[in-house]
N, C-alpha and C positions, 0 to 999 in steps of 0.2 A: 526548593521549589516543591508545595506542597500541592498530595491534592487535593481540592476545594469537597470531590466531589464522593460520597464512598455510593454503589454503583448495589445494585444485590438484583437479582434473577429479574425478570418482569415477567410475567406472565408464561405460564411456560406454557398456555393452551396453544399460545396464540403462536407460536415455534410448532404446535405440528399442521399448521396453513400454509410452511414453506419447510416442514420436512419435506427435505430432499438431501438422499446422493450428492456430498457439493459435486468430488470431481467425477459422479460416471453419471450426473442429471445429464438431460436433455432439454436444453429448456429453448424455448423457439426464438425470444429474442436473441440468444445467446452467440457469442457469434463463431460462426460454424469457420476455422483453419479444414486444410484437407485431409480431406480422412484419410488419401491415399502415406501423410508423413510417419513413420513413425518411429517413432524412436529409438536408433542404433548408434554406441558409438559410429558410425560409422555418418547414419544422415550428423550427428556432433559436427563436425566435424566440415559436412558440407555446409553447415548450421556456422560456426565459422566464421571459412574461407568467405563464406556472403555474406556476414557481417559491413552494414554501413554504416561506416567510419567519416565521423563529421570534418566537413571543408573544416573548419576551423577550432580549437580546443579552445572554449571561450577560458578570460583570465577567468580566472578568484580571489579579487581584493579581501587580502586578511583582514577581519578588524579591528584596528589597531585605539587602544585605550589608555588609556592613566591608571587609569583601576586595576586591581589584580582581576584577575583572573578566576572563578568561583565559580563554574559548574563545575559540574560533581566529573569526575577520571574517568572513561572509560576502561576502568581497567575498572570498580567500579560499577559499572551497570548495572547491575539488579539493585539497587538502589535509586533509580536513576524514575522520576514519576509515572507515574502511568499516562497519566492527562499532559500534555508539554505545553510549557510556554513560550509564546512568538521569539527566536531569536534575530538579534539585530540583521547580521542575512539575508532570517526569509521576509522582514519588511526591507531591505535596500531588495529583493527580487521581487517583492508586491511592486511596488511600483514600480520596476523596470515595465515588470508585465502592467503595469496602468495606462504605464506610455504607448507601449504596442498592444497595449486592442484587445487584453481579454476582458473574459468573458464572466463575470465578476462573482455571476449570478451560478456556471462552471464549475465540478471537482469530476476529478477523473479514477477509480481505483485499475492502477494499473500490478502484471501476476499476474498468477497462476488461479488453481480452481481455491484458494483459501480465501480468492473472495470476491467469489459467485454472493450474487442480488445477494442468493437468498439465506447466506450466515454472515452477511456484512454487508445494513445499517438500506434492506433494501424493506424492508417495511417503511419505515416513515416515508414512503410514497404514498398507503397503501388507509393512510387511517385508521389502524390498527394496535399503533404502539400506544405508547402509556410513559408519562413523565413522573419522576417523583417528585417533589417539591421540594426538593430540593433544584431542580433542573428545569425548574420550570421558564428560566428563560431564555435555553435550551428552543425553544418553542420558533423562536426567529432569528437561530441558526436554518429551524428544517423549512420554513419558510423561505430563506434566500438560495436557499438550491432546491427546492421542490421544482421536484423532475429526471432528477442526479443520484437522485440513491436508486430509487428499483428499476436496473439499467447495468448490462454489461458491458465491460467495453471493448474497443476495437484490437488497446494493448490487454487482453485477458485469456484466460485459453487453458483448456485440462490440459494441464505435464508447463505452458510453459514456464521457461524456465529462459533466466540474462543474454542468453543468448540467442534464442532464440524468438525472442521478442529485440535483440535489435537483426532479423536477418529479414528481407521483406520475401522470403517465402514460406513466411507463419503468416504477414501478410495477408489481413481479408481482401479476397479477388473483386468481388462488387465495391466498397466501401474507399477501397486506395490508390490511391494514386501509382503506378509506375513506377516501379525501384524504392518505393516508402516500404521502412520494416514496420512492426504494426507501435512500439513507440512514436512515430511520429505520423501515425497515419492519424492513432489518436489525439495529438494535440492542436493538428491539422482538420479533423471534423470540429470537436468537442470546444476548442482554445479552450481551455478549462486552467483559472483560476489559482485553486490548488491539486495537488496527487497524490494521494496514497502509495507507496511501494510498499512492492509484499514478494517477494519470491524465496523457493524456498532453493535449494541446492539438488544438484539432479545426476545421479550415479554415486551416488555417495560413497562410497567402495575406491571409487575411478576420479573423480574431480577435482584437481586444486585442490585449493581454499584458496592459492591466488589467482585462481581466473574466475572464481565465481567474484571476486571484488572485483578485478577487472572490468571487465561488462557491466556489472552493476558503479561503478563506476561511471560509463559513460553512460550506461541510464538515466543518472543524476546529472551529468551534462547536458546530457540532450535535455532537461523536461525544464532546467533552468535556460540556458541561450534559449525557453524559447519562453518567458515568462514566468510558469509559470513556478510559484512555490511546492516545492517537496515536504511527502513528510512520510521518512521512513519507519519500516513495524516489523517493532524485530517479532520472533514464532514460538510455543505454541511450544512447537517439539526438541528433542536433540538426536534427531537420525540420525547427526552424522558421526553422535558423540562430541565432545571435549566444547559442547557450545562454538564449534566455532563462527560457523555463520552471524549468525546473531554477534557473535562478538566483531566481524565485519561488519558488519549493519551499524552498529554501534562509532566503530572505531571513526567512518566517513560520516556519521550524524556529528560525529565532535569535531571532524577534519572544516566539512563547508560550514557548521554553526548551520543544520540547519535542526528543523523541529521533531524527534520521534518519540513511533506510541508507543509504549514500552506493552505489547499485546504478553510479553512473556510472566512482565509479574504478573495482572493482573486475574492470563488464568492457574496461578499457584494457586488461588482458595482455591478454584474450580476440582468437583471431585474430576478423580485422578491425571489434575494439575489440564486439566480442562481436553482430555486427549479423544478422543470413541473407546470407548472401551468395547464395542459394539466388534469392531476388526480390529487385524489384531499389525496394522505396518507403521503403527507409532507413528502416527503422522499430522491426519483427519483429527478435527474438533467436532466436541462428541456436540450433534443438534439441538439436547434436553439440555444446555447448559450454560455453553460454549459461547452459544448464537444467537443469546440476547446479553449475552456481556461484551462481544466484539464488537456488537455494533453498537452496544447504547460506551460503551468508551474509547467506540471511535467518530458519534456524535461531540461528545466535551470533548476531544482532540480537534476536533473541522472546527468547533465552537468556541473555542481560546484562542487560535490560530488562526482564525479570518480576525474577528473580533481586535489580536492583537497587535495582529499588519494591519487593517484597516481601517481602522480605530472607533470599530463601531460597537 
């Protein structure tokens, strides 16, 4: 699978309007989590204890075909395309979602502060964006999902991790029902046809990678069970070392046969590999360059998966 689009940095001056600190910005429309909850190992134990387990783990059918599996192996994930194509499994999930009545004009962005609307596709609801000639047909996708770009979801938050996203302790008390976790709340309220999923690793020196995988798997299961097509995303940073988290993300995308937006690959061509040189955390992406690229490739991904699953 080859990318059809060569996205270049778009109108840097537009990003000045959106230049906010992604993980520290206070956005009026942003979902407000409980300010009294401070991320500590003790709280992590409480969150894990409070994780809502699915009533029944959905049975995932393995797509069987008489033709050879020509997908690139997970071990070669750095060669995976930036913009994915729809998979057989994603088409199946889309059909289930249609039957369940998901909102075909809605998508969600589930994850931590790297998914804040200022850095990830919010511009496409503002009228201040610019499309290259090779991207003109993406306008149809912008129109299809109008109103869902410039919002922060109920399953988004500063420091939200895979365990916290499954805990009712982090659900918005105003919009979420009693006992709902942030994932369940977002799926119920927005009822999206598609959902981008991207979480960083918390306590990089403490949390075992297998713990991250366990909770990310539960999130994927809940999204699929709802009838929403999950779109996983790799991350630009390697704060945990050895690309452990990206490898887990890719392994799950391959196992579930669901789309993967390879943001890591796109970020490699940017200055400082897309990371903010003004911060010393080797985690936040650069507002000057990376926000535009992340948004543009994200739109291209949504365009590819929407048209590839719906037949538009």
